[in-house]
C-alpha positions as CSV (number, residue, x, y, z in Angstrom):
1,M,-15.3,6.1,25.2
2,N,-15.4,7.2,21.6
3,H,-16.3,4.5,19.0
4,F,-13.1,4.2,17.0
5,L,-13.2,5.0,13.3
6,R,-13.1,2.0,11.0
7,A,-13.0,3.9,7.7
8,R,-10.3,3.3,5.2
9,Q,-9.6,5.5,2.4
10,S,-8.8,4.9,-1.3
11,L,-5.2,5.6,-2.0
12,L,-4.1,7.8,-4.9
13,P,-0.3,7.9,-4.7
14,L,1.5,10.1,-7.3
15,L,2.9,7.4,-9.5
16,A,3.9,6.9,-13.2
17,L,3.9,3.4,-14.7
18,A,7.2,1.7,-15.6
19,L,6.9,-0.9,-18.3
20,V,8.8,-4.1,-18.2
21,A,8.7,-7.5,-19.9
22,C,8.1,-10.4,-17.5
23,G,7.7,-14.1,-18.1
24,S,4.4,-15.7,-17.2
25,S,5.6,-19.3,-16.9
26,R,6.0,-20.9,-13.5
27,S,7.3,-24.1,-11.9
28,S,6.8,-25.8,-8.6
29,G,10.0,-24.2,-7.5
30,D,8.3,-20.8,-7.8
31,S,5.5,-21.7,-5.5
32,P,4.9,-19.5,-2.4
33,G,5.4,-22.4,0.0
34,A,6.0,-26.1,0.4
35,G,3.5,-28.9,0.4
36,G,1.4,-28.5,-2.7
37,E,-2.2,-29.0,-3.6
38,G,-1.6,-32.1,-5.7
39,A,0.1,-33.9,-2.8
40,S,-3.1,-34.2,-0.7
41,A,-6.1,-33.3,-2.9
42,G,-6.8,-36.6,-4.4
43,A,-7.0,-35.5,-8.0
44,G,-7.8,-38.0,-10.7
45,G,-11.0,-39.5,-9.4
46,G,-9.6,-41.4,-6.5
47,A,-11.1,-41.8,-3.1
48,A,-12.9,-38.8,-1.6
49,V,-10.7,-36.5,0.4
50,D,-11.5,-35.4,3.9
51,Y,-10.6,-31.7,3.4
52,G,-11.6,-30.8,7.0
53,S,-8.8,-32.9,8.5
54,L,-6.0,-31.5,6.3
55,D,-3.5,-28.9,7.5
56,A,-4.0,-25.3,6.4
57,A,-0.3,-25.1,5.7
58,E,-1.0,-27.3,2.7
59,L,-3.6,-25.0,1.3
60,F,-1.5,-21.8,1.7
61,G,1.6,-23.6,0.4
62,A,0.0,-25.3,-2.6
63,E,2.2,-25.5,-5.7
64,T,-0.8,-24.6,-8.0
65,L,-3.5,-22.0,-7.5
66,P,-6.6,-23.5,-5.8
67,T,-10.0,-22.9,-7.3
68,F,-13.1,-22.5,-5.2
69,E,-16.2,-23.6,-7.1
70,L,-19.3,-22.0,-5.5
71,S,-22.8,-22.3,-6.6
72,L,-26.1,-20.9,-5.4
73,P,-29.5,-20.0,-7.1
74,P,-29.0,-17.2,-9.6
75,D,-31.6,-15.0,-7.9
76,R,-29.8,-15.4,-4.6
77,W,-26.4,-14.5,-6.2
78,Q,-28.1,-11.4,-7.6
79,Y,-29.6,-10.6,-4.2
80,L,-26.2,-11.1,-2.5
81,Q,-24.5,-8.6,-4.9
82,A,-27.4,-6.1,-4.6
83,H,-27.1,-6.2,-0.8
84,A,-23.4,-6.6,-0.5
85,V,-23.0,-3.8,2.1
86,D,-25.3,-5.7,4.5
87,E,-22.5,-8.3,4.8
88,E,-25.0,-11.1,5.4
89,Y,-24.3,-14.7,4.6
90,E,-26.1,-16.7,1.9
91,P,-26.0,-20.5,1.7
92,A,-23.8,-21.7,-1.2
93,E,-22.5,-25.1,-2.2
94,L,-18.7,-25.4,-2.3
95,R,-16.8,-27.9,-4.5
96,F,-13.1,-28.1,-4.5
97,R,-11.2,-29.9,-7.3
98,G,-14.5,-31.4,-8.4
99,Q,-15.4,-32.8,-5.1
100,L,-18.3,-31.6,-3.0
101,V,-17.2,-30.1,0.3
102,G,-20.6,-29.0,1.5
103,Q,-22.8,-26.1,2.2
104,V,-21.0,-22.9,3.3
105,G,-21.9,-19.3,4.1
106,L,-20.8,-16.7,1.4
107,R,-20.9,-13.0,1.8
108,F,-19.1,-9.9,0.7
109,K,-16.8,-8.0,3.1
110,G,-15.0,-4.7,3.4
111,S,-15.3,-1.3,4.8
112,I,-15.9,2.2,3.5
113,G,-13.0,2.2,1.0
114,T,-13.4,-1.4,-0.1
115,L,-17.1,-2.0,0.0
116,K,-19.4,1.0,0.5
117,N,-17.6,3.2,-1.9
118,C,-18.0,0.4,-4.5
119,F,-21.6,1.5,-5.0
120,D,-22.8,4.7,-6.5
121,A,-25.7,6.8,-5.2
122,D,-28.2,4.6,-7.2
123,G,-26.8,1.4,-5.7
124,N,-24.9,0.3,-8.8
125,L,-21.7,-1.6,-8.4
126,V,-18.8,0.4,-9.7
127,C,-15.9,-1.8,-8.6
128,R,-14.8,-4.7,-10.8
129,K,-15.0,-7.2,-8.0
130,L,-15.6,-7.3,-4.2
131,S,-13.8,-9.1,-1.4
132,M,-15.6,-12.2,-0.1
133,K,-15.6,-14.3,3.1
134,V,-16.4,-18.0,3.1
135,K,-17.7,-19.4,6.4
136,F,-17.4,-23.2,6.4
137,D,-19.3,-23.7,9.6
138,E,-22.1,-21.3,9.1
139,Y,-24.7,-24.1,8.4
140,V,-22.7,-27.2,9.4
141,P,-21.2,-26.3,12.8
142,E,-18.4,-28.9,12.8
143,Q,-17.5,-28.5,9.2
144,R,-13.9,-27.4,8.5
145,F,-11.8,-26.9,5.4
146,Y,-8.1,-27.6,5.8
147,G,-8.9,-27.1,9.5
148,L,-10.3,-23.6,8.9
149,K,-13.7,-22.2,10.0
150,R,-13.4,-19.2,7.7
151,L,-11.4,-18.0,4.8
152,N,-11.0,-14.5,3.3
153,L,-10.8,-13.8,-0.4
154,H,-9.6,-10.2,-0.9
155,A,-10.1,-8.3,-4.1
156,M,-6.8,-6.4,-3.9
157,M,-8.5,-3.2,-5.2
158,H,-5.7,-1.0,-3.8
159,D,-2.9,-3.2,-5.0
160,P,-2.5,-3.3,-8.8
161,S,0.6,-5.5,-8.5
162,L,-1.6,-8.1,-6.6
163,L,1.4,-9.1,-4.4
164,H,1.3,-6.8,-1.4
165,E,-0.5,-9.0,1.1
166,K,1.6,-12.1,0.3
167,L,4.8,-10.1,0.6
168,T,4.0,-8.2,3.7
169,Y,2.4,-11.0,5.7
170,D,5.4,-13.2,4.9
171,L,7.7,-10.4,6.2
172,F,6.0,-10.3,9.5
173,R,6.2,-14.0,9.9
174,E,9.8,-14.1,8.9
175,V,10.8,-11.9,11.8
176,G,8.8,-13.9,14.3
177,I,5.5,-12.0,14.4
178,D,2.4,-14.2,14.4
179,A,0.5,-13.2,11.3
180,P,-2.0,-14.7,9.0
181,R,-0.9,-16.9,6.1
182,S,-1.5,-15.6,2.7
183,S,-1.5,-16.9,-0.9
184,W,-4.0,-16.6,-3.9
185,A,-7.0,-18.4,-5.1
186,I,-9.5,-18.3,-8.0
187,A,-13.2,-18.1,-7.3
188,Q,-15.9,-19.4,-9.5
189,V,-19.6,-18.7,-9.0
190,N,-22.1,-20.8,-10.8
191,G,-19.4,-22.0,-13.2
192,V,-18.2,-18.4,-14.1
193,S,-14.8,-17.1,-12.8
194,V,-15.1,-14.0,-10.7
195,G,-11.3,-13.7,-10.7
196,L,-8.1,-14.0,-8.8
197,F,-8.2,-13.2,-5.0
198,S,-5.7,-12.8,-2.3
199,M,-6.4,-15.7,0.0
200,V,-5.8,-14.7,3.7
201,E,-6.1,-16.8,6.8
202,E,-8.8,-15.7,9.3
203,V,-7.6,-14.5,12.7
204,D,-9.8,-16.3,15.1
205,G,-9.7,-18.8,17.9
206,R,-8.4,-21.5,15.6
207,F,-5.6,-19.1,14.7
208,T,-4.7,-18.4,18.3
209,K,-4.6,-22.1,19.3
210,D,-2.3,-22.8,16.3
211,R,0.1,-20.0,17.0
212,F,0.1,-19.8,20.8
213,E,0.7,-23.3,21.9
214,G,-0.4,-23.8,25.5
215,Q,-1.7,-20.2,25.7
216,G,-4.1,-20.3,22.7
217,D,-7.5,-19.9,24.6
218,G,-6.9,-16.3,25.5
219,N,-8.9,-13.2,24.5
220,L,-8.6,-12.0,20.9
221,Y,-9.7,-8.4,20.3
222,K,-10.2,-6.8,16.9
223,E,-9.4,-3.1,16.4
224,I,-9.5,-1.8,20.0
225,W,-6.7,0.3,21.4
226,P,-5.6,0.6,25.1
227,R,-7.2,3.9,25.8
228,S,-9.9,3.2,28.3
229,S,-9.9,1.9,31.9
230,E,-13.5,0.6,31.7
231,P,-13.8,-3.1,31.0
232,E,-17.1,-2.8,29.2
233,D,-15.5,-0.6,26.5
234,Y,-13.6,-3.6,25.2
235,A,-16.5,-6.1,25.1
236,E,-17.6,-5.3,21.5
237,A,-14.2,-5.9,20.1
238,L,-13.9,-9.4,21.4
239,A,-13.4,-12.1,18.7
240,T,-13.1,-15.0,21.1
241,N,-14.5,-15.8,24.6
242,E,-17.3,-13.4,24.1
243,D,-19.4,-15.0,26.8
244,T,-16.7,-15.5,29.4
245,A,-14.1,-12.7,29.1
246,T,-14.2,-10.0,31.8
247,N,-11.8,-7.6,29.9
248,E,-10.3,-6.4,33.2
249,A,-6.8,-7.0,32.0
250,F,-7.3,-4.8,28.9
251,A,-8.9,-2.1,31.1
252,A,-6.0,-2.3,33.5
253,F,-3.5,-2.0,30.6
254,G,-5.4,1.0,29.1
255,G,-5.9,2.7,32.4
256,E,-2.2,2.4,33.5
257,L,-1.0,3.6,30.1
258,Q,-3.2,6.6,30.0
259,A,-2.4,7.5,33.6
260,A,1.3,7.4,33.2
261,P,2.6,10.9,33.6
262,D,5.4,10.9,31.1
263,A,6.8,8.9,28.2
264,A,9.3,7.0,30.3
265,Q,6.6,5.6,32.6
266,R,4.4,4.8,29.5
267,R,7.2,2.7,28.2
268,E,7.5,1.0,31.6
269,T,3.8,0.2,31.5
270,L,4.2,-1.2,27.9
271,G,7.0,-3.4,29.1
272,R,4.8,-4.9,31.9
273,W,2.0,-5.8,29.4
274,M,3.9,-6.5,26.2
275,D,7.3,-7.9,25.0
276,L,9.0,-4.7,23.9
277,E,11.6,-6.4,21.7
278,H,8.8,-8.3,19.9
279,L,6.9,-5.0,19.5
280,A,10.0,-3.3,18.1
281,R,10.2,-6.0,15.4
282,Y,6.5,-5.5,14.6
283,M,7.0,-1.8,14.2
284,A,10.1,-2.2,12.1
285,V,8.2,-4.3,9.5
286,D,5.2,-1.9,9.7
287,D,7.4,1.0,8.9
288,A,9.5,-0.8,6.2
289,I,6.4,-1.8,4.2
290,A,4.8,1.7,4.7
291,N,1.7,0.3,6.3
292,I,-0.1,3.7,6.2
293,D,-3.5,2.3,7.0
294,G,-2.4,0.2,10.0
295,A,-2.2,0.9,13.8
296,T,-0.3,4.2,13.3
297,A,-3.0,5.8,11.1
298,I,-5.2,7.3,13.9
299,Y,-8.2,8.7,12.0
300,C,-10.1,11.6,13.5
301,D,-13.7,12.7,12.9
302,L,-13.6,16.0,11.0
303,D,-16.6,17.3,12.9
304,H,-15.3,16.0,16.3
305,P,-11.5,16.2,16.0
306,T,-11.0,14.6,19.4
307,A,-12.9,11.4,18.3
308,C,-10.0,9.4,17.0
309,G,-9.2,5.8,16.4
310,N,-7.2,3.3,14.4
311,H,-7.9,-0.1,12.8
312,N,-6.4,-3.1,10.9
313,Y,-4.9,-5.0,13.7
314,Y,-5.7,-7.5,16.5
315,F,-4.6,-7.6,20.1
316,Y,-4.2,-11.1,21.6
317,L,-4.1,-11.5,25.4
318,N,-2.7,-14.8,26.6
319,E,-4.6,-17.3,28.8
320,A,-2.7,-16.1,31.9
321,Q,-4.1,-12.6,31.2
322,T,-0.6,-11.2,31.6
323,R,0.7,-10.5,28.1
324,F,-0.6,-8.7,25.0
325,Q,0.6,-9.1,21.4
326,L,-0.2,-7.2,18.2
327,I,-1.3,-9.1,15.1
328,P,-1.3,-7.3,11.7
329,W,-4.3,-7.3,9.5
330,D,-5.4,-6.0,6.0
331,L,-2.1,-5.2,4.3
332,D,-3.1,-4.3,0.8
333,A,-2.6,-0.6,1.4
334,T,1.2,-0.9,1.8
335,M,4.4,-0.5,-0.1
336,W,3.8,2.9,-1.6
337,P,6.9,5.1,-0.7
338,Q,5.0,8.4,-0.6
339,T,1.4,9.2,0.0
340,S,-0.6,11.9,1.7
341,Y,-0.4,9.9,5.0
342,D,3.2,11.0,5.2
343,N,2.0,14.5,5.9
344,A,1.8,13.4,9.5
345,P,5.0,13.1,11.6
346,P,6.1,9.5,12.2
347,W,5.2,7.7,15.4
348,L,8.8,8.0,16.6
349,V,8.3,11.8,17.1
350,T,5.9,13.6,19.4
351,P,5.2,17.0,17.9
352,A,4.7,20.2,19.9
353,D,1.1,20.5,18.7
354,C,-0.9,17.4,19.4
355,D,-4.2,19.1,18.4
356,A,-3.0,19.3,14.8
357,R,-4.8,17.1,12.3
358,Y,-3.3,16.0,9.0
359,K,-5.4,15.7,5.9
360,V,-5.1,12.4,4.0
361,S,-8.1,12.9,1.7
362,D,-11.0,15.3,1.1
363,D,-13.0,13.7,4.0
364,A,-10.4,12.2,6.3
365,A,-7.6,13.4,8.6
366,I,-5.3,11.7,11.1
367,M,-3.5,12.8,14.2
368,A,0.2,12.4,14.8
369,P,0.6,8.9,16.2
370,G,3.5,10.1,18.4
371,C,0.8,12.0,20.4
372,D,-0.7,8.6,21.4
373,A,0.4,7.3,24.8
374,F,1.3,3.9,23.4
375,F,3.6,5.2,20.7
376,S,5.2,8.0,22.7
377,G,6.1,5.4,25.3
378,L,7.5,3.0,22.8
379,A,9.6,5.7,21.2
380,Q,11.4,6.4,24.5
381,D,14.0,3.8,23.7
382,L,14.6,2.8,20.1
383,D,17.6,0.5,20.5
384,D,15.5,-2.6,19.9
385,Y,13.8,-0.9,17.0
386,D,17.1,0.1,15.4
387,R,18.4,-3.4,15.5
388,A,15.2,-4.9,14.2
389,L,15.1,-2.4,11.3
390,D,18.7,-3.0,10.4
391,D,18.3,-6.7,10.4
392,L,15.1,-6.5,8.3
393,L,16.6,-4.2,5.6
394,A,19.7,-6.3,5.4
395,G,17.9,-9.7,5.6
396,P,14.4,-10.7,4.5
397,F,13.6,-7.2,3.1
398,S,16.9,-6.5,1.4
399,E,16.7,-5.4,-2.2
400,S,17.9,-8.7,-3.5
401,E,15.5,-10.8,-1.3
402,A,12.5,-8.6,-1.9
403,R,13.0,-8.5,-5.7
404,A,13.5,-12.3,-5.8
405,A,10.2,-12.8,-3.9
406,I,8.4,-10.4,-6.2
407,D,9.6,-12.3,-9.3
408,R,8.8,-15.7,-7.7
409,H,5.2,-14.7,-6.8
410,A,4.6,-12.8,-10.0
411,A,5.5,-16.0,-12.0
412,F,3.2,-18.0,-9.7
413,I,0.0,-15.9,-10.5
414,A,0.9,-14.7,-14.1
415,D,-1.4,-17.2,-15.9
416,A,-4.3,-16.3,-13.6
417,V,-3.7,-12.6,-14.2
418,A,-3.8,-13.1,-17.9
419,A,-7.2,-14.9,-17.6
420,E,-8.6,-12.4,-15.1
421,P,-12.1,-11.4,-16.3
422,G,-12.1,-7.7,-17.0
423,G,-8.7,-7.3,-15.4
424,P,-5.6,-5.3,-16.4
425,T,-3.7,-6.1,-19.5
426,M,-0.6,-8.1,-19.0
427,E,1.5,-5.1,-20.1
428,R,-0.2,-2.9,-17.4
429,W,0.3,-5.6,-14.7
430,R,3.9,-6.1,-15.6
431,S,4.5,-2.4,-15.3
432,E,3.1,-2.5,-11.8
433,I,5.5,-5.4,-11.0
434,A,8.3,-3.3,-12.3
435,M,7.2,-0.3,-10.2
436,L,7.0,-2.5,-7.1
437,K,10.6,-3.6,-7.5
438,H,11.6,0.0,-8.2
439,N,10.0,1.0,-4.9
440,I,12.0,-1.3,-2.7
441,P,15.0,1.0,-2.2
442,L,12.6,3.9,-1.9
443,L,10.9,2.0,1.0
444,H,14.2,1.5,2.6
445,A,15.0,5.3,2.3
446,R,11.5,6.1,3.7
447,A,12.0,3.9,6.7
448,R,15.4,5.4,7.5
449,A,14.2,8.9,7.0
450,R,11.3,8.3,9.4
451,R,13.8,6.9,12.0
452,K,15.4,10.4,11.8
453,G,12.0,12.0,12.4
454,V,11.4,13.3,8.9
455,T,8.9,12.3,6.2
456,P,8.7,12.7,2.5
457,A,6.3,15.6,3.2
458,A,9.4,17.7,3.9
459,L,10.0,17.6,0.1
460,D,6.5,18.9,-0.9
461,L,6.3,22.2,-2.8
462,S,4.9,25.3,-1.0
463,V,2.4,27.4,-2.9
464,S,3.3,30.5,-1.0
465,A,7.1,30.6,-1.0
466,V,10.0,30.1,-3.4
467,N,11.0,26.4,-3.4
468,D,14.8,26.8,-3.6
469,F,15.8,23.5,-1.9
470,E,18.5,25.2,0.2
471,T,17.5,23.3,3.3
472,I,16.6,20.0,1.7
473,D,17.6,16.8,3.7
474,E,19.7,14.8,1.3
475,T,18.7,11.5,2.8
476,L,15.2,12.2,1.6
477,I,16.0,13.1,-2.0
478,S,15.7,9.5,-3.3
479,L,12.0,9.5,-2.1
480,L,11.0,12.0,-4.8
481,P,8.6,10.1,-7.1
482,S,10.7,9.5,-10.2
483,F,9.9,6.7,-12.5
484,S,10.9,5.5,-16.0
485,N,10.4,2.7,-18.5
486,S,12.1,-0.4,-17.1
487,A,15.1,-0.3,-19.5
488,T,15.9,3.2,-18.5
489,T,17.8,4.0,-15.2
490,T,17.3,7.0,-13.1
491,S,18.6,8.5,-9.9
492,M,17.9,11.6,-7.7
493,S,20.5,13.8,-6.1
494,V,21.2,17.3,-4.9
495,A,23.3,19.5,-7.2
496,G,25.7,22.0,-5.6
497,G,26.8,22.0,-2.0
498,A,29.3,19.2,-1.5
499,S,28.7,18.1,-5.1
500,A,31.3,19.3,-7.6
501,E,29.3,19.0,-10.8
502,P,26.9,20.3,-11.8
503,A,26.7,23.5,-9.7
504,A,23.4,24.7,-8.3
505,L,21.3,26.8,-10.5
506,E,20.6,29.3,-7.8
507,G,22.0,29.6,-4.3
508,N,23.8,26.5,-3.0
509,R,21.5,23.6,-3.9
510,S,19.1,22.4,-6.6
511,I,17.4,19.1,-7.5
512,L,19.1,16.8,-10.1
513,L,17.4,14.0,-12.0
514,S,19.9,11.8,-13.8
515,F,18.9,9.3,-16.4
516,E,20.1,7.0,-19.1
517,Y,17.4,6.2,-21.8
518,R,17.4,2.8,-23.3
519,N,14.9,1.1,-25.7
520,E,12.0,-0.7,-24.2
521,G,11.7,-4.0,-26.0
522,E,9.6,-3.6,-29.1
523,I,7.8,-0.5,-27.8
524,P,8.4,2.5,-30.1
525,W,8.7,5.9,-28.4
526,G,8.9,3.9,-25.1
527,Q,11.9,5.7,-23.6
528,W,10.7,8.0,-20.8
529,T,11.2,9.2,-17.2
530,N,8.9,11.2,-15.0
531,L,9.6,13.2,-11.8
532,A,6.7,14.4,-9.8
533,L,7.1,17.1,-7.1
534,P,3.9,17.1,-4.9
535,F,2.4,20.2,-3.4
536,Q,1.9,20.6,0.4
537,G,-1.7,19.8,1.4
538,R,-2.5,18.4,-2.0
539,P,-4.7,18.7,-4.0
540,V,-4.2,22.5,-4.2
541,D,-6.3,25.1,-5.9
542,L,-4.1,27.1,-8.3
543,S,-6.9,29.0,-10.0
544,Q,-5.9,32.1,-8.0
545,F,-2.4,32.1,-9.6
546,S,-1.4,33.1,-13.1
547,G,1.4,30.6,-13.6
548,I,4.7,29.1,-12.4
549,R,8.3,30.4,-12.4
550,L,11.3,28.1,-12.2
551,T,14.8,27.6,-13.5
552,L,15.8,24.6,-15.6
553,R,19.0,23.1,-17.1
554,T,19.7,20.0,-19.1
555,D,22.9,18.3,-20.1
556,V,22.4,19.0,-23.8
557,P,19.6,20.8,-25.6
558,R,16.4,18.8,-25.1
559,T,12.7,19.4,-24.7
560,V,11.3,19.2,-21.2
561,R,7.6,18.6,-20.7
562,V,6.2,20.2,-17.5
563,D,2.7,18.9,-16.6
564,L,0.0,19.7,-14.0
565,D,-0.7,16.4,-12.2
566,S,-4.2,15.8,-11.0
567,T,-6.4,12.9,-10.0
568,L,-9.1,14.4,-12.3
569,Y,-7.5,13.2,-15.5
570,E,-9.1,10.3,-17.2
571,A,-6.1,9.4,-19.3
572,S,-3.2,10.3,-17.0
573,L,-1.5,6.9,-17.4
574,E,-1.2,7.6,-21.1
575,G,0.5,10.9,-20.3
576,I,-2.5,13.0,-21.5
577,K,-2.2,16.0,-19.1
578,F,-2.2,19.8,-19.4
579,G,1.3,21.3,-19.5
580,W,4.0,23.0,-21.5
581,E,6.9,21.9,-23.7
582,V,10.0,23.9,-22.9
583,P,13.3,23.9,-25.0
584,V,16.1,23.7,-22.4
585,S,19.9,23.6,-22.8
586,N,23.0,23.4,-20.6
587,E,22.7,27.1,-19.7
588,P,20.4,27.9,-16.7
589,L,17.1,29.0,-18.1
590,P,14.6,31.0,-16.1
591,V,11.1,30.0,-17.3
592,E,7.7,31.5,-16.8
593,L,4.8,29.1,-17.5
594,R,1.3,30.7,-17.7
595,F,-1.6,28.5,-16.9
596,E,-3.6,30.0,-19.8
597,K,-1.0,28.6,-22.2
598,A,-1.1,25.0,-20.8
599,T,-2.1,22.5,-23.5
600,L,-2.4,18.7,-23.9
601,P,0.4,17.0,-25.8
602,A,0.1,17.6,-29.6
603,W,-0.2,13.8,-30.2
604,A,-3.0,13.3,-27.7
605,R,-6.4,12.4,-29.1
606,A,-8.4,14.3,-26.5
607,T,-11.1,16.9,-26.7
608,G,-12.8,19.3,-24.3
609,D,-11.4,21.9,-22.0
610,Q,-10.8,20.5,-18.5
611,L,-8.1,23.0,-17.7
612,P,-10.2,25.2,-15.3
613,N,-11.2,22.1,-13.3
614,I,-7.6,20.7,-13.3
615,R,-6.3,24.0,-12.0
616,Q,-8.6,23.7,-8.9
617,R,-7.2,20.3,-8.0
618,V,-3.5,20.0,-8.7
619,D,-1.5,17.3,-6.9
620,A,2.0,17.9,-8.3
621,L,4.2,19.3,-11.0
622,A,5.6,16.6,-13.2
623,F,8.7,16.9,-15.3
624,H,9.6,14.8,-18.4
625,P,12.9,15.4,-20.1
626,M,12.5,14.0,-23.6
627,C,14.8,11.4,-25.1
628,N,17.2,12.6,-27.8
629,G,18.4,10.6,-30.8
630,R,15.4,8.4,-31.6
631,E,14.9,7.5,-35.2
632,A,11.9,9.5,-36.5
633,Y,10.6,6.6,-38.6
634,N,10.4,4.0,-35.8
635,G,10.8,5.7,-32.4
636,F,13.9,3.7,-31.3
637,L,17.4,4.6,-30.4
638,A,19.9,3.1,-32.8
639,E,20.9,-0.4,-31.8
640,G,23.5,-0.4,-29.1
641,T,23.1,3.3,-28.2
642,T,21.7,5.0,-25.2
643,D,20.9,8.6,-24.3
644,P,22.3,9.6,-20.9
645,G,21.6,13.0,-19.4
646,F,20.2,15.0,-16.5
647,L,17.5,17.6,-15.7
648,E,18.3,20.2,-13.0
649,L,15.6,22.4,-11.5
650,D,15.4,25.1,-8.9
651,A,13.6,28.2,-7.6
652,I,10.0,27.0,-8.2
653,E,7.3,29.5,-7.3
654,L,3.7,30.4,-8.2
655,F,2.9,33.9,-9.3
């Protein structure tokens, strides 16, 4: 069989930051769980605590952030960092709340996107921090910590909000899926803080015994999919019972699934080996959180396009060898409403061309998951899935519940974020929290659109045709990446068609961005909105074109900034991009924007001519209707006033 790909890719979603003020205080009522560190840790110099006998629920439900005090000789710490990609343990001493726990194993962990890519060609560390694993029984076989053998400390490098893993693991567990517990912890090495980490429970034999009472000694497999009928192909993936498992059940499952002649019989096979209602709930959460790097991301070798595999999950086979269950893993790359992974059809659809590969980065592509026997069989009957998705979006992942959880967890870690060595400013982090809350309804819309068999990629701009939006699916329109400062409100809709006002600019439909600008606290000139229209197959090379034609209209005369979005910018978050400033009014305005005339904003303190390079790697066109009515001397709207308006656009084409 093919060795399945384990690579994960850095995510560069097309996003603009939304700024919001957010309190940093917390109380015990804002903790992620019950119990509390103070209740059992023996602070204050009392009798020594036997940490090994405590329940892991107390650690993950602590009311204050735990701190792991690790120490090892400085030269060994330097060695460990220099050889991080080897993922080999070094002995370290662990103290917890001032008390010696004992000697543990410490190593860095990750994959291509989270470890190997953190070192340049000369071996220099380029990431601010790396994920770590602490193995409590590496040198003392019976040593445990809160009953655990291992603990994961994830660096959250793909999650600027620092909340994704906690939110998403909680969602799986709230719908009855056995998933790791998650919280946060601070790590110190030799008395120096290395930062705040996502603390995630290890999926191992202790986990299975805890979750599957009476059936916890079964086989646990990491990142192996039911594709082979050969037992030996599953041996390397075993995480428990390595010396005793025969793997015949997994081979039977894989063989029967692959031999099933049609989707109906594949579903029947799935039903014999898995609980289909349970699996439907798993997939409902997986879709709702946009888990783009989970089981549905089936990576294919670019040089050998039939060598494909997925990762970031476990399969558990019960002791009776009769039932499999999926367990989620590695959920930081979640909760982005639109990324390049959405170029592939959703798993609920089997496309006509299963040989097609969908580019997700310069060096990675995926196949349509609906072409896999497992997903095509599951998609044969979606009644359980529909109920699970409806219950999820109306219940634990409703807008109100999700935003409340975001606020609660943000308050819990705010002080640690403020103290993070070399970390983001509080203003930057708060903007990420605001963006995460903004994304919740977009994630709902994404899940419902995928249920219909469509993805946000249907909205992407073509480089070879006129983008007139005549056939746009209105259920997708809210997924267009539009953001604003937190005090401003925005909405996306389709003009024309069934809409009375305004009429379409050309034909029957055009895109309408509505907004109402408001002041952003004490930030001058802080009223903004941004709409990004991605290109198909981004990034695209526009050096062969001379410019862009399009038609624009605004509610009243106002300037519209049109920018070329690219990952090559060094200061894109500050709005320093090449583009044009266009005076627009309430009359439709055909515009011709020549690339040679694109400039950086007049206020930008930037030098150098990057424009030729930018033109070769453009991800999107970004539109910024300017706020009217601000006081020139202070950059604020007059107290008590707002600036409502709209931007309508149509007929976008390259020439």
